[in-house]
C-alpha positions in Angstrom: 86.0 -133.3 -65.7 84.1 -136.6 -65.8 84.7 -139.7 -67.9 82.0 -141.6 -69.6 82.3 -144.5 -72.0 81.5 -143.9 -75.6 80.9 -146.9 -78.0 83.7 -147.4 -80.5 83.0 -147.2 -84.3 83.3 -150.1 -86.7 85.7 -150.0 -89.6 84.4 -147.7 -92.5 83.4 -149.2 -95.8 86.1 -149.4 -98.4 86.2 -146.6 -101.0 85.0 -147.2 -104.5 87.6 -148.6 -106.9 88.6 -146.6 -109.9 86.3 -147.4 -112.8 83.5 -148.7 -110.7 80.4 -147.0 -109.3 78.5 -147.6 -106.2 76.0 -149.7 -108.0 78.5 -152.1 -109.4 79.3 -155.3 -107.6 82.8 -155.0 -106.3 85.4 -157.5 -107.5 86.8 -159.3 -104.6 90.5 -158.7 -104.1 92.9 -161.5 -104.0 93.8 -162.3 -100.5 96.2 -164.8 -99.0 94.7 -168.0 -97.8 94.6 -167.7 -94.0 93.0 -170.3 -91.8 89.7 -169.0 -90.4 90.8 -169.8 -86.9 93.5 -167.1 -87.2 91.2 -164.3 -88.3 90.4 -162.1 -85.3 86.7 -161.1 -84.9 86.0 -157.3 -85.2 84.2 -156.5 -81.9 83.2 -152.9 -81.3 85.3 -151.4 -78.5 84.3 -148.7 -75.9 86.5 -145.7 -75.3 86.5 -143.3 -72.4 85.7 -139.7 -73.4 86.3 -136.7 -71.1 83.4 -134.3 -70.7 83.8 -130.9 -69.1 80.9 -130.6 -66.5 81.3 -126.8 -66.4 80.9 -126.6 -70.2 77.8 -128.9 -70.1 76.2 -126.8 -67.4 77.0 -123.6 -69.3 75.3 -125.0 -72.4 72.3 -126.2 -70.3 72.1 -122.8 -68.7 72.0 -121.0 -72.0 69.4 -123.3 -73.4 67.1 -123.0 -70.3 67.7 -119.5 -69.1 69.4 -117.7 -71.9 70.8 -114.4 -70.7 68.9 -114.7 -67.3 72.1 -115.6 -65.3 73.9 -112.4 -66.3 70.8 -110.3 -65.6 70.4 -112.0 -62.2 73.9 -111.1 -61.3 73.3 -107.5 -62.3 70.1 -107.3 -60.3 71.9 -108.7 -57.3 74.6 -106.1 -57.6 72.0 -103.4 -57.9 70.1 -104.7 -54.8 73.4 -104.6 -52.9 74.0 -101.0 -54.0 70.5 -99.9 -53.0 70.9 -101.6 -49.6 74.3 -100.0 -49.0 72.8 -96.5 -49.8 69.8 -97.2 -47.5 72.2 -98.1 -44.7 74.2 -95.0 -45.3 71.3 -92.6 -45.6 68.8 -94.1 -43.1 70.5 -96.8 -41.0 73.5 -94.8 -39.8 71.5 -91.7 -38.7 68.9 -93.8 -36.9 71.6 -95.8 -35.0 73.3 -92.5 -34.1 69.9 -91.0 -32.9 69.4 -94.0 -30.7 72.7 -93.4 -28.9 72.8 -89.5 -29.0 69.4 -88.7 -27.6 70.3 -89.7 -24.0 73.1 -89.5 -21.5 76.1 -91.4 -22.9 77.4 -92.6 -19.5 74.0 -93.9 -18.2 73.2 -95.5 -21.6 76.6 -97.2 -21.7 76.1 -98.7 -18.3 72.6 -100.0 -19.2 73.8 -101.4 -22.5 76.6 -103.3 -20.6 74.2 -104.7 -18.0 73.4 -108.4 -17.8 69.8 -107.8 -18.8 70.9 -106.0 -22.0 73.4 -108.7 -22.9 70.8 -111.4 -22.3 68.3 -109.6 -24.5 71.0 -109.2 -27.2 71.8 -112.9 -27.1 68.1 -113.8 -27.2 67.6 -111.5 -30.2 70.4 -113.2 -32.1 69.1 -116.6 -31.2 65.5 -115.6 -32.3 66.9 -114.3 -35.6 68.7 -117.6 -36.3 65.7 -119.5 -35.2 63.6 -117.6 -37.7 66.1 -118.5 -40.4 65.8 -122.2 -39.6 62.0 -121.9 -39.6 62.0 -120.2 -43.0 64.3 -122.9 -44.5 61.6 -125.5 -44.0 59.4 -123.8 -46.6 61.8 -121.8 -48.8 65.5 -122.5 -48.7 68.5 -120.6 -50.2 68.9 -123.1 -53.1 65.8 -122.9 -55.4 66.6 -123.2 -59.1 63.9 -122.8 -61.7 61.7 -125.8 -62.4 63.1 -126.6 -65.9 66.6 -126.8 -64.3 65.3 -129.3 -61.7 63.5 -131.4 -64.2 66.1 -131.5 -67.0 69.6 -130.9 -65.4 69.5 -132.5 -62.0 68.7 -136.0 -63.4 71.8 -135.9 -65.6 74.9 -137.7 -64.4 76.5 -134.6 -63.0 77.7 -133.6 -59.6 74.7 -132.1 -57.8 76.9 -129.8 -55.8 78.2 -128.4 -59.0 74.8 -128.1 -60.6 73.4 -126.2 -57.6 76.4 -124.2 -56.7 75.3 -121.0 -58.4 72.2 -120.5 -56.3 74.1 -121.3 -53.1 76.6 -118.6 -54.0 73.9 -116.0 -54.4 72.6 -116.8 -50.9 76.0 -117.1 -49.3 77.2 -113.7 -50.7 73.9 -112.1 -49.8 74.1 -113.3 -46.2 77.7 -112.2 -45.9 77.0 -108.8 -47.3 73.9 -108.1 -45.2 75.7 -109.3 -42.0 78.8 -107.2 -42.7 76.7 -104.1 -43.5 74.6 -104.5 -40.4 77.7 -104.8 -38.2 79.3 -101.9 -39.9 76.2 -99.7 -39.4 75.9 -100.5 -35.7 79.7 -100.0 -35.1 79.8 -96.8 -37.0 76.8 -95.5 -35.0 78.5 -96.3 -31.8 81.7 -94.7 -32.9 80.1 -91.5 -34.2 78.0 -91.2 -31.0 81.3 -91.3 -29.0 80.3 -94.4 -27.1 83.1 -96.5 -28.5 86.3 -96.3 -30.5 87.2 -97.0 -34.1 88.1 -100.6 -33.2 84.5 -101.2 -32.4 83.7 -100.7 -36.1 86.0 -103.5 -37.1 84.8 -105.8 -34.3 81.1 -105.3 -35.0 81.7 -105.8 -38.8 83.5 -109.1 -38.2 80.8 -110.2 -35.8 78.1 -109.3 -38.3 79.9 -111.1 -41.1 80.2 -114.2 -39.0 76.5 -114.1 -38.1 75.6 -113.6 -41.8 77.7 -116.7 -42.8 76.2 -118.7 -39.9 72.6 -117.7 -40.9 73.1 -118.6 -44.5 74.5 -122.0 -43.6 71.7 -122.6 -41.1 69.2 -121.7 -43.8 70.8 -124.4 -46.1 70.8 -127.0 -43.3 67.2 -126.4 -42.6 66.4 -126.9 -46.3 68.2 -130.2 -46.2 66.2 -131.2 -43.2 62.9 -130.4 -44.9 63.2 -133.7 -46.8 64.0 -137.1 -45.1 67.5 -138.2 -46.0 70.5 -140.2 -44.8 72.6 -137.3 -43.6 70.9 -134.4 -41.7 73.5 -133.7 -39.0 75.0 -130.4 -38.0 78.2 -131.5 -39.8 76.6 -130.2 -43.0 77.0 -126.7 -41.7 80.7 -126.7 -42.7 80.4 -129.3 -45.5 78.5 -127.3 -48.0 79.1 -129.5 -51.0 77.8 -132.5 -49.1 74.8 -130.5 -48.1 74.1 -129.6 -51.7 74.3 -133.2 -52.7 71.7 -134.1 -50.0 69.1 -131.8 -51.6 66.4 -134.0 -53.2 64.8 -133.1 -56.4 61.3 -133.4 -54.9 62.3 -131.1 -52.1 63.6 -128.6 -54.6 60.3 -128.8 -56.5 58.4 -128.2 -53.3 60.5 -125.2 -52.4 60.1 -123.8 -55.9 56.3 -124.2 -55.8 56.3 -122.5 -52.3 58.3 -119.6 -53.8 55.7 -119.1 -56.6 52.8 -119.4 -54.2 54.2 -116.8 -51.8 55.2 -114.4 -54.5 51.9 -114.7 -56.2 49.8 -114.3 -53.0 51.9 -111.3 -51.9 51.6 -109.5 -55.2 47.8 -110.1 -55.4 47.2 -109.3 -51.8 45.8 -112.7 -50.9 47.8 -114.0 -48.0 45.3 -116.7 -47.3 46.6 -118.8 -50.2 50.2 -118.6 -48.8 49.0 -119.6 -45.3 47.1 -122.6 -46.6 50.0 -123.7 -48.7 52.6 -123.4 -45.9 50.5 -124.9 -43.1 52.1 -127.8 -41.5 50.2 -130.9 -40.4 49.1 -130.8 -36.7 51.3 -133.1 -34.6 50.8 -131.6 -31.2 47.7 -131.7 -29.0 45.7 -134.0 -31.3 44.1 -135.7 -28.3 42.8 -132.5 -26.9 39.1 -131.8 -27.6 37.1 -128.6 -27.6 34.7 -128.6 -24.6 31.2 -127.0 -24.9 30.2 -123.8 -23.3 29.0 -120.3 -24.1 30.0 -118.8 -27.4 32.6 -116.5 -25.8 34.1 -119.3 -23.8 34.1 -121.7 -26.7 35.9 -119.3 -29.0 38.5 -118.5 -26.3 39.1 -122.2 -25.8 39.4 -122.7 -29.5 42.2 -120.1 -29.7 44.0 -121.7 -26.7 43.7 -125.1 -28.4 45.1 -123.6 -31.6 48.2 -122.3 -29.8 48.6 -125.8 -28.2 48.5 -127.4 -31.5 51.0 -124.9 -33.1 53.7 -124.5 -30.5 56.0 -122.8 -33.1 53.5 -119.9 -33.4 53.2 -119.7 -29.6 57.0 -119.7 -29.1 57.7 -117.2 -31.9 55.0 -114.9 -30.5 56.5 -115.2 -27.0 60.0 -114.4 -28.2 58.9 -111.4 -30.2 56.6 -110.0 -27.4 59.3 -110.5 -24.7 61.8 -108.7 -26.8 59.5 -105.9 -27.9 58.0 -105.5 -24.5 61.4 -105.2 -22.9 62.5 -102.4 -25.2 59.3 -100.5 -25.0 59.1 -100.8 -21.2 62.7 -99.7 -21.0 62.0 -96.7 -23.3 59.1 -95.5 -21.1 60.4 -96.2 -17.7 64.1 -95.4 -17.8 65.2 -91.8 -18.1 68.4 -92.8 -19.8 66.6 -94.6 -22.6 66.3 -92.7 -25.8 62.8 -92.0 -27.2 63.6 -93.7 -30.4 64.0 -97.0 -28.6 60.2 -97.3 -28.4 60.2 -97.2 -32.3 62.6 -100.1 -32.4 60.6 -102.2 -29.8 57.1 -101.5 -31.3 57.6 -103.6 -34.4 58.5 -106.9 -32.6 55.7 -106.3 -30.1 53.2 -105.9 -33.0 54.5 -109.0 -34.7 54.4 -111.1 -31.5 50.8 -110.1 -30.9 50.0 -111.1 -34.5 51.6 -114.5 -34.1 49.1 -115.2 -31.3 46.1 -113.9 -33.2 45.6 -116.8 -35.6 41.9 -117.0 -34.7 41.4 -113.4 -35.8 43.0 -114.1 -39.2 40.8 -117.2 -39.6 37.8 -115.1 -39.0 38.9 -112.6 -41.6 39.6 -115.4 -44.1 36.1 -116.8 -43.7 34.4 -113.4 -43.3 30.8 -113.3 -44.6 30.0 -116.9 -43.7 27.2 -117.3 -41.1 28.4 -117.8 -37.6 27.7 -121.3 -36.2 27.6 -119.9 -32.6 25.3 -117.0 -33.4 27.7 -114.2 -32.5 28.1 -111.0 -34.4 31.2 -110.2 -36.3 32.4 -107.6 -33.8 31.8 -109.8 -30.8 33.7 -112.7 -32.5 36.6 -110.3 -33.3 36.7 -109.1 -29.7 36.7 -112.7 -28.5 39.6 -113.7 -30.8 41.8 -110.9 -29.5 41.2 -111.9 -25.9 44.0 -114.5 -25.8 46.7 -112.4 -27.5 45.8 -109.4 -25.4 45.9 -111.3 -22.2 49.3 -112.8 -23.0 50.7 -109.4 -24.0 49.4 -107.9 -20.8 51.2 -110.6 -18.9 54.5 -109.9 -20.7 54.3 -106.1 -20.3 53.2 -106.5 -16.7 56.3 -108.7 -16.0 58.6 -106.0 -17.4 56.8 -103.3 -15.5 57.4 -105.3 -12.4 61.1 -105.6 -13.2 61.2 -101.8 -13.7 59.5 -101.2 -10.4 61.9 -103.5 -8.7 64.8 -101.4 -10.1 63.2 -98.3 -8.6 62.2 -96.5 -11.7 58.5 -96.4 -12.6 57.0 -93.0 -13.6 53.3 -92.7 -13.3 52.9 -91.6 -16.9 54.7 -94.7 -18.1 51.7 -96.9 -17.2 49.3 -94.7 -19.3 51.7 -94.7 -22.2 52.0 -98.5 -22.1 48.2 -98.8 -22.1 48.1 -96.6 -25.2 50.7 -98.8 -26.8 48.7 -102.0 -26.0 45.5 -100.4 -27.5 47.5 -99.4 -30.6 49.0 -102.8 -31.1 45.6 -104.4 -30.8 44.0 -102.0 -33.3 46.9 -102.5 -35.8 46.5 -106.3 -35.8 42.7 -106.0 -36.3 43.4 -103.6 -39.3 46.0 -106.1 -40.7 43.6 -109.0 -40.4 40.6 -107.2 -42.0 42.4 -105.2 -44.6 40.5 -107.0 -47.3 41.8 -107.1 -50.9 43.6 -104.3 -52.7 41.4 -102.1 -54.8 44.1 -100.3 -56.8 46.4 -101.2 -59.7 48.6 -104.1 -58.5 52.1 -102.7 -58.5 54.8 -104.0 -56.2 55.4 -100.6 -54.5 51.8 -100.0 -54.0 51.2 -103.5 -52.6 54.1 -103.1 -50.2 52.8 -99.8 -48.9 49.3 -101.4 -48.6 50.7 -104.2 -46.5 52.8 -101.8 -44.3 49.9 -99.4 -43.4 48.9 -101.2 -40.1 52.5 -101.6 -39.0 53.4 -98.0 -39.9 50.4 -96.8 -38.0 51.5 -98.6 -34.9 55.1 -97.5 -35.1 54.5 -93.9 -36.0 51.8 -93.2 -33.3 53.7 -95.3 -30.7 56.8 -93.2 -31.4 54.9 -90.0 -31.0 53.5 -91.3 -27.6 57.1 -92.0 -26.5 58.4 -88.6 -27.5 55.5 -86.8 -25.8 55.9 -88.9 -22.6 59.6 -88.2 -22.4 59.0 -84.5 -22.9 56.2 -84.4 -20.3 53.8 -82.7 -22.8 50.6 -84.1 -21.4 48.3 -81.8 -23.4 49.4 -83.2 -26.7 49.6 -86.7 -25.2 45.9 -86.5 -24.5 45.3 -85.5 -28.1 47.3 -88.4 -29.4 45.5 -90.8 -27.0 42.2 -89.8 -28.7 43.9 -90.5 -32.1 44.8 -93.9 -30.8 41.2 -94.6 -29.8 40.1 -93.3 -33.3 42.4 -95.9 -34.9 40.7 -98.6 -32.7 37.3 -97.4 -33.9 38.5 -97.5 -37.5 39.7 -101.1 -37.1 36.2 -102.1 -35.7 34.5 -100.4 -38.6 36.8 -102.4 -41.0 35.4 -105.6 -39.4 31.8 -104.5 -40.1 32.6 -103.2 -43.6 34.4 -106.3 -44.8 31.7 -108.5 -43.4 28.9 -106.6 -45.1 30.8 -106.5 -48.4 31.1 -110.3 -48.5 27.4 -110.7 -47.6 26.2 -108.4 -50.3 
């Protein structure tokens, strides 16, 4: 409830006398002679009227969105239902397969080792860091633009006006965290690696991580706009954090949402990258030195990573995590084969975080090269830096495995195939072009996922054949890997010729 002053009304005009009309001059009534000094002046007074903020927000919601709020809740419930079914049908069997396809005793010892615990902590920290990074561009509280323009300027509590969108994000984070913990705990219990108490513990840990992630997301959104209060105290003072959200910041986040959704549905990621690019604040004094075309392009990629330390660190974290899991899957007999499937995706994404030069070439494909290089030569040059960094990371983990006394000879060949596969997948992703089919969300999602699925599926086959010692079929799959690399090179030529024609 809020109180606002409402101007008081003056005395109403006297009613018509009997026998007179409104057009007749009224006859003044006889009044007692009172000194004018004793007649009080009739000054309009102001009274305080109570307004229900919830009722006002409900009316504004109905005027702006109509029945959209109820439909949004129904869509959220349906999304949670589908996510629960997916975890039950796919998540739980995959987690069980990870723990059942190897010796339980050896796997349990390795999972309790200091290296495994350190990797788990690093994975959680990287996930929370990704949430903070995403909150700078698109936070959890993003109301529609009419609500920002018409409701937020009203004299209402901003925490109350934005509470609904925060509840959506908070409930979603809590549900996803609890479901993830439940899936992992149930997989451990059904694989007979832990007891029933583990399910409760992992569910509580997942719930806590979900709540922490959603609050870090909101805190990062608050920090995306300069304000008086941006401290970590806002993590547990959610109403104060909502009051710190500026209208201009909300407009920016709403525009970013529309840009990302539109570019994703149309298959044009260049628009999203240009809209979300931050100003360069690091390495601005560094200059590109002259040299041969190959050396200049390599120096340009290194300079790009210096000027975007966030991309370098995110690529480093993903590559270290993915390389550790993949190397463990190929070098340790106790590791399950499906562990390589889990580690291939972060390894692929980490390589892509370092391959910004490759994506810039694909964005400007068809334009004449200022250095006189061909399109394939330029693409090979742009993958030199990410390939070198990935080789360093994988080589470090191979050294760790050799120090532990477990380094099969076929593991090196398999890791080389994985490296070639990751390189080819990123070239395919950069030069995928534009979709040539009817733009439907499901088809666009599959079109985006083709390079990653190619890497994960073929890499998993390589891991299974390596574990089984089936070198005949492993040689066949290696030729398939090189065929994928040749396909990616042909995509570079084809996309360049299409833009020049």
